[in-house]
C-alpha positions, 0 to 999 in steps of 0.5 A: 408677246401677249395675244393683244400685241400679237393681234397688234402687230398682225394688223400693223403688218396687214396695213403695210403689206401692199398686193400687186396683181400678176407679179412676177408672173400673170396670176400671181398676187405679189405680197409687197412688203417694202412699206414695212421697210420703209416704217421703221417702227414697224421694221423693228416691231417684226424684227424683234418678233422674229427674234422671239423664236430664237428665244427660250421662254426666259429670253435666253438666245437658243440658236447658233445661227439664222438662216435667211433665203434669197432676197427678202429673207436676207432683209429680214433674217440679218437684223434677226441675227444681229438681234440674237448675237449669232452668225447670218447664213444666206441661202441663194440661188444657184451660182450666187455664193463665192465658194463651194456649195450644196443644193437642193431643188424644189418646187414653188407655187409657179414653177420650181427653183434650186437654192444653195448654201456655203459647205462651211456655213454650218458647224455640226450640231448647230441649232438654226432659226430659218427666217423668210418673208413668206410662208406659201407652198412650203417649198422655199422653206422645207428646201431650206430646212433640207440644206440646214440639215444636211450641213449638219445643223438642226432647225430649231424653229422657222419664222416668217411674216406672212403665211399664205394659208391657202397654199397649205405651206404648212403641210410642206414643212411637216412638224417643224416649229412655225411662228408666223407674224401674219396670216392671210 
């Protein structure tokens, strides 16, 4: 993707994301991505751009699995996994997965949360692309990376639709490679 194409995609995302004040709690401005999902062209461009984070410079797939976090991360990660021709692993809130799980707890910008992943979701040495809709404080991304590592995988990269730069999420993820399609 050229700089011009990346800028064009960023502008397209900005034009499709709407702000919802005081959701899910007072004082929080929610970034609603449903207008992107409702636009086939925008959705396709986003999925293709996120999938690039799972490819090398020659376009070869370099990941074994794509992990997506509940709930909007699922919407983006599943088609990215299909695009790359690899498996999709859901990371969910407690009690939502039907088999044995491992869990990690973390802090959000407006509370705390726990995420779980099936014990057998990854094979030892799996290279993983982690996908989510928003990088905010980085807690969800860091917790998911920790689940991947505890499961025997290696985080190849993280790829996010949006980054809320004022919440400094990059600090929480450390030196993990990060692709962001639009920064607020």
